[in-house]
N, C-alpha and C positions, 0 to 999 in steps of 0.2 A: 704588746704592751709591757713593760718592767709597769708595778706597782706603782714605784717614782714618776716614772713618767704620767700615771693617772693620773696621783695628790700635783704632779709641776700645771697638769692639768684642765682639773676640774677642781683640784685647794681642795681642805679636808671637812668643810657644810655640808652635810647630807643633804639630798635635792629633797626629802621626801616627809614631806609637814601629815603630819594632824592639825584639823582646822581645830581649836580653841573649843572647850564645852563639851567635846563628840563625846567623850562616853561620861557622858556626866550623869545622863537618862539614860543609857545604852536600853538597858534595863529595863527598862519604866514602857518605852521608847515602842522596843523588837516585840514585849511584850502586847499591846494595844494594837498589833498588828495582826496577830496573828486570829483568827477565827475561835469564835466561841464557840463549842457541841457539850454540851452534858453529856455524859457519861450513858451509854445505853443497859438496860437489868434488863439481862441474858439470859434466855429458861434453859437450863439444861434436863435433857428428861431423861431419868437408867432408865437401861435395859430388862427388860424382867429375863432372868436367867429360865434362857428353855431346856436345860434340858436338869435339869431337881433328880431325875434319880443316877444320873453319873458317880458327884461328890461320894455316893455311902458304896456304888454298887465299887472305888477303888482298892477298900480297901478287903473286900472280898477276890479283887481279882490283884492282888499283893499276896493275900494268904494262898488262894489259888498255885498262885509265880512261886512262891516258895516251895510248896506240898508238892509239887510236881518240880522243885532243882535232887529236896529230898528224896523222894520217891527214885530218879533216874537214879541219883546216884548209890542208896545204896543198891540197885537192883544190876551198873555194873562192876559192885566188889563180888556182891556175892554170886557172877560169873566167872568170875575170873579174882577175882580177889585170894584163892586157896593154889592152886595153882600158879597161879603168879609165882605167890610166894617161895611153893619148893624152887621151879626153877629160879630165878630170878638170886634163890641160894647155895645155890651148886653154882649157876656162872660168877658170882661173885669168887667162892672157893677154889674155881680155874686160875681166874684171872686175880688172884694171892695171891697161886703158887707160882703160876710163871711171874709175875712179878717177883719172887724174894728169887726165883734162879737167874733173871734178867737180877738182881743187883747185885749176887753170887758173882755173874759174868763183868758186872759193868768195875768188879770192885779185883777182881783179881788182874784183869786189862789197867787199874790204874796204880794199882800195888808195879802191877811189872813195872809202866814208863817210869812211878818214881827212884825206885833201881838203877834204871838204865839211865837215870836222868844221871845222880846221885854215883855215878860209878861202883858200886856194890857188886862184888862178883858172888860163885855162891863159898865157895871158904870162907869169906868174912862174915857175909851171913849165919853160919855155920858155930863158926868161934862167937858169935854174939846169944847165940843160942844157947853156946854151955856154959860160957860166966854167967848169962841172969834163969 
């Protein structure tokens, strides 16, 4: 059914009605129907801290863990720091030498590629070097 058929059959009138004066005293009638209960006072007992020694011990535990970390770091550095510094410097020097050799080979290869792409032969390179 469409909306027009419903309007023709039943009309425009709203079939739902509220009795007159129903909402005038609604709040007061509703409150009268509720049972009256007085609020009850509840006593709450706060538990006594059973472990009063934990709070002062926290400071000592924090200080002890901090000292343990410092002691461990100092021991590790003292046992391995000197030898590792010398070894790491040697490794870094050899890596730098290899890196420069690799860069040199790469730059020569790139130069050869550019010269081939530009179709420059050895005679042109020599003449350019002589002129400048």
